[in-house]
C-alpha positions in Angstrom: -6.6 5.3 4.0 -3.4 6.9 2.6 -2.2 7.8 6.1 -2.9 4.2 7.4 -0.9 2.6 4.6 2.0 5.1 5.1 2.1 4.5 8.8 2.3 0.7 8.4 4.9 0.9 5.7 7.1 3.3 7.7 7.0 0.9 10.6 8.3 -1.9 8.3 10.8 0.0 6.2 14.4 0.8 7.0 14.5 3.8 4.6 11.6 5.7 6.0 12.3 8.7 3.8 11.7 6.6 0.6 8.2 5.6 1.7 5.7 7.6 -0.4 1.9 7.1 -0.8 -0.4 8.5 -3.4 -4.2 8.3 -3.5 -6.5 8.4 -6.5 -10.1 7.5 -7.3 -11.0 5.3 -10.3 -13.9 6.0 -12.5 -15.9 3.3 -10.7 -15.4 5.1 -7.3 -12.7 2.7 -6.1 -10.0 4.5 -4.1 -6.5 3.3 -5.0 -3.6 3.9 -2.6 -0.2 3.5 -4.3 2.7 2.7 -1.9 6.3 3.3 -3.1 9.2 2.0 -1.1 12.9 1.7 -1.6 14.0 -1.4 -3.5 15.9 -2.6 -0.5 12.6 -2.5 1.6 10.4 -4.3 -1.0 11.0 -7.7 0.7 10.0 -6.3 4.1 6.8 -4.7 2.8 5.8 -7.7 0.7 7.0 -10.4 3.0 7.6 -14.1 2.4 5.0 -15.3 -0.1 3.3 -11.9 0.0 2.0 -12.4 3.6 2.8 -8.9 4.8 1.3 -7.3 1.7 -1.8 -9.4 2.2 -2.0 -8.3 5.8 -1.7 -4.6 4.9 -4.5 -5.1 2.3 -6.7 -6.8 5.0 -6.2 -4.0 7.5 -7.0 -1.4 4.8 -10.1 -3.4 3.7 -11.4 -3.6 7.3 -10.9 0.1 7.8 -12.5 1.0 4.5 -15.6 -1.1 5.3 -16.2 1.1 8.3 -16.4 4.1 5.8 -18.4 2.1 3.2 -15.6 2.5 0.6 -13.7 0.2 -1.7 -9.9 0.7 -1.4 -7.2 -1.1 -3.3 -3.5 -1.0 -2.3 -0.8 -1.1 -4.9 2.8 -1.7 -3.8 5.4 -0.2 -6.1 9.2 0.1 -6.1 10.9 3.5 -6.6 11.2 2.9 -10.4 7.6 1.7 -11.0 4.7 3.9 -11.9 2.0 1.2 -11.7 1.5 -2.4 -10.7 -1.8 -4.3 -10.6 -2.9 -5.3 -7.1 -3.4 -9.0 -6.4 
């Protein structure tokens, strides 16, 4: 899932070098993909009213269902270390 999120984010972002993804598994087995982008690209990745962020999460959810996994996507700016997904 990490690669999927990174590919989508790089297509949206202007500063492709600043796009970073990290993957971890919570104690309940949920996979969490953290996406970090440049501050200038936050609006492009989140979108108006969070529409693009919601679409990214929907695509990841559909892909994760094929693998019988639960995956959450966190969107962070360069300074953040964690943000609760919606």
